[in-house]
N, C-alpha and C positions, 0 to 999 in steps of 0.2 A: 357803384356796383353792388354794394351791400343791400341798398334799398331795392334794387331790381330783383336780387335773389330772394329777399324777404317777401316781396310782392308775389313772386312765383310760388313760394311756399304757402303764402296766405291763400292764393287762388286754389292751390292743390288741396288745402284743408277745407275750403268752402265746397269745392266740387265733391270731395270725398265724403264730407258730412251730409250734403244734400243727397248723394247717391245712397248713403246708408239709411236715411229717412225713408226713401222710396223703395227699400228692399234690395239694395245692392244690384241694380239692374245692369250696371256697366262695369262692375268689378272694382271701382274706385273706393266704394264704401268698405270693402274688405280690407283694403290697404290702410284706410283711415283707422279702422279698428286695430289692425296689426301694429300701427305706430303707437297706439295707447297700450296695447298688451305687452309691448317690449319694455315698458317702464319697470316692470317687476324684475326681469332678468338683468336689465341695465343697473338697477339699484343694487341688486345682489352682487354684481361683479365690480361695481365702481365705488359704492359708498364707503366701504371699510377702508379702501386704500386712500380715498380723499381725506377721511378722518385721520388716518395715520401719517399722512405726508409730512406735516411739520415735525412730528416726533422722529420719524425716520430720517429726515434731513439733518436733525440735530445729532442723531447717533452716527449716521453714515458720513456726515460731513467731516469728521475728524480724520477719516482715511481718504475720502474721495477728493476733498478740496486740495490737499497738497499734491496728490497724484496728478490730477488734471492740470493744476497750475504748473507743474513741472513739465507737462507736455505743451504748455502754452495755450490750453483750452480752458474755457469757463467751466467750473464744476457743474453748472446746470446741464451740460451735455450728458451727464450720467443719467439724467431723467429719461433720456431717449431709449433706454433699455426696456422701458415699459410703454405700453400703448397709451395714446393720448387720453383715452377714456378709462384707463385702468390705473390711474395715479401718476402717469408720466408727466402730465402738465404740472400738477401740484408739487411733485418732487423737484422738477426742474426750476420752478419759480422759487421754492424754498432755498435751493442751493445756489441760486444765481448771484454772481457778483455784479454782472451787467444785466439789468432787467430786460434789455432788448434781446440779448442772446438767450436769456431764460425763456422768453416768449417763443423764440425760434426753436429752441430745443424741445420745449414742452408741447408745441403744436405741430410744426412741420416735421422735425426729425422723429418725434414720437409717433406721429401718424404714419410714417413710412417705415422706419427701422423697428421701432418698438412694437408696432402692430404685427409686423412680420415675425418677430422673434417670439412673442408671447401668445399670439393668437393664430395667425394664418398657418404657420408651419405645424404646430402641434395639432390643431383641429383638422387641418387638411390631411395630414398623414394618418389621422385616426379614421377619417370618413372615406378616404379614397381607397379603392380596391388595391390589393397587393400588386397586381400586374401593372397598375397605372402609376405607382409611386415613382418609378424611374423617370417618367415624363414630368411629373410634378416637381421632383427634386431638380431635374435639369432646368426647368422653367424658373424655379426659385433662384438657382445659381445665376442665371442670366439676368433675372430681375435685380439681384444684389449687385451684379456688375454694372447695371445701368442706374443704380441709385444716385450717383453724382448728378445725373441729368435731372433729377427731381430736387435734390438737396441744394444745389447751387441756385437754380432759379428761385426756389422758395426763400433762400437766404437773401438774394438780391432784392426780392420784393419786400423783404423785412427791413431793407435799408443797410444790410451788411455789404461790405466790399467783397470782391472775389477772393482776396487773400484771407479775409476773416472766415469766409465759408470753408476754405481749404483747411485753415488752421483749426477751426472748431470741430470739423468733422473727421480729423485724423483718428481719434479713438473709434469712431463708427466704422471707418474704412478698414481699420485693422481687425475689428471684430467681424465685419462682413467677410473679409478675406478668410479668416479662420473658419467661419461658419460655412462658406462655400466649399472650402477644402474638405471639411468634415462630411458634408452632404455628398461629395464626390467619392471620397475614399471609404467612408464607413457609414452609409446612410442608416442602417438599422440601429446602430449604437446611438447615432444622433437623434433618431426618433425616440428612443428610450430616454435620452437626456432631456428632450423637450417635454415628454410626459412628466418627468420628475420636476422640471421647472414649472410647468403649469400647475402641478399639484402643490408645490411650495407656495406659489403666488395665491392659489385658492385658500390655502391655510392662513396666510398672512392677512388676506382680505377678510376672512371670516373672523379672525382674532380682532381685527379693527372694528368690525360690526359689534362684536361682543362688548368690547371696551366702551365703544361709543354709546351703545344701548344702556349699559350700566350707569354711565355718567348721566344720560338723559333721564332715565327713570328714577334713579335713587340718589344722584349727585355724587356717586363714587368716582373719584379721580384716581384710577388705577395706573394711568400713564399720562403724566402732565404734558401739556402742549398740544393736545389733539384738537382738530377742528370739530365743532359741535355737529352732531348728526343732522340737525335741522338745516344747517348751512349746506352740508353735502347733498341732502335730498333736494334742495332748491336747484342745485346744478343739474341733477338728474331730471327734474321736472321741466327745466328749460329745454333740455335736449328732446324730451318727449313731445313738447309743443311743436318744435321744428319738424319732427318725424311725422306728426299728423298730416303735414302738408307735403313733405319730401317724398314719402312713399307713394301716394297717389300720383304726384308729378313724375316720378320715375317710371311708374306703370304706363302713363301716357306716352312718355318718351320711348319706351320699349315697343309699344304698339306702332308708334309713328315710324320707327326705324326697322320694323320687321322685314319689309320688302327690300329696302336698300341693303340691309345686312345679308339677305339671301343672295343678292347680286354681288355684293362685295366679297362675300365668302367664296363664291365660285371663282372670282377673279384672283383671290389670294390662295386658292387651292386648299381651302378649309371648309368644313361644314358650317352652316349658318349657326348651329348650336354653340360653336366656339365664340363667335362674336356676340351672340345673345348672352352667353355666360359672362363675358367681360363686362357687358352693360349691367347685368345683375350684380356683378362684383362691386360696382360702384356703390351699391346699396348695402350688400353684405356678401362675404365670401361663401357663406354656408350653402346657398342655392347652387353656386358654382360647383362645389364639391359633390352635391347630390346629383348633378347632371354630368359629371366628369366622364363617366363611362360612355356617354353618347357622343363624345367628341372624337375626332380623328387624332392621330399622334401629333401632327403639327399644331393642331388647335390646343391640345393638352399642354404642350410646352409653352405656347404663346399665352394661354390663360394663366398658367402658373407664374410666368414672368410678369404679366400684367398686375396680378394681385399684390406684388411686393409694394408697389407705389399706389395703385389705384383702389385698394380695398376700402370699402365703407365710406368713401368720400361723401356721397349724397345723403347719407343717413347720420350715423352716430358721430362721425368726425365733423361734419358741417354743423350739426346741432350743438355739439360741445363747444366748438369755436365761437359760434354765435352767442352762446350763453356766458362765455368768460371774456373773450377779446374779439368782438366782431370785426375790428379793424384788421385782424390777422387773416380774415377770410380769403382775400386775394392771394396771399402768400401760400396758404394751405392749398387752395385750388390750383394755382399755377404750378406749385411744386409737385403735387400728386399727379396732375394730368400730364405734365412734361415727362416725369419719370415713367409713368405708365406707357405713354406713347413710344418713347425710346426703347423701353423694355420689349414691347411687342416687335418693333422693327429689328432689334438685335436677335430676338428669338427666331423670327422668320428667316433672317440671314444665316444664323447658326444652323438651323434645321436644314436649310437648303444645302449648306456646305457639307453637312454630315451625309445627306442622301447622295450628293455628288461623289463624295469620297467612297461611299459604300458601292456605288455603281462602278467606279474606277477599279476598286479592289476586286469586285466580282468579275 
């Protein structure tokens, strides 16, 4: 399967590159360029945390390891509070007692829960219009409720047992429950909290860049145990190579599915923009937030739910996994796609029940 996916990415890169040579006649050359241009933003958001991960694991391990072991979970599951490409993987691997669970926590759980916590929610709440935030928040709550549908298949594909998946994910389920309750009861305060969290992560990442740059340029070891910045940049470069092909391939897929999505949207009672947004969300949640106002209420809820598990699969998350542990790609894809599909079904059922209840009350 890995070889098939890599072949598809290679074909995407070839087509995108050729289209760029001939003046971007088909639009694939633009996506080829976009994949390369994303190297800068990715490096800025990832490199500092990758460099800091070993030192952070040493500092946090004294508190985290006993707490997680008391719950019967591997300490590596703490890494799932960060996105896979924002230090979650490195932190999970550094804290891991069982390397297999460390891979699961750093790739599958971080790509679902961590990405939602530190990227999808704060960025989405910042970009979406005030009047649409209620639909987005409801979708996120339903997506969190459907997370087991992604975390369990992802764990089984990693070789974990059903009981292992349940036991290891207990901290995530508890955090997701509190998160969902907070979004339901006090959404504005939760938004402020996410902004503060995002700002704190940005400060930590920047500090990591400063320390790593000082070490690389002058040999100053201000914080022992850090990963060299050159090693961190090699991870970012590997992701960029995959995105050279994944973005043109995703554009081709969106064109191929344009008419079927229009038909399917009518059957599901949603605008086609909602389904298109979900497909775009597999590359990045940002375009989804930009077109959120074009969706109907049902589509807004469904798209929000979809992003909890489905966000960034075909771009950053796939590229990162290929660069560090390509054998984990089936677990990543299986977990995220299963979780995203169940999230949408749950959102559509829940939205239909709400409408039925409103008609009954009216």
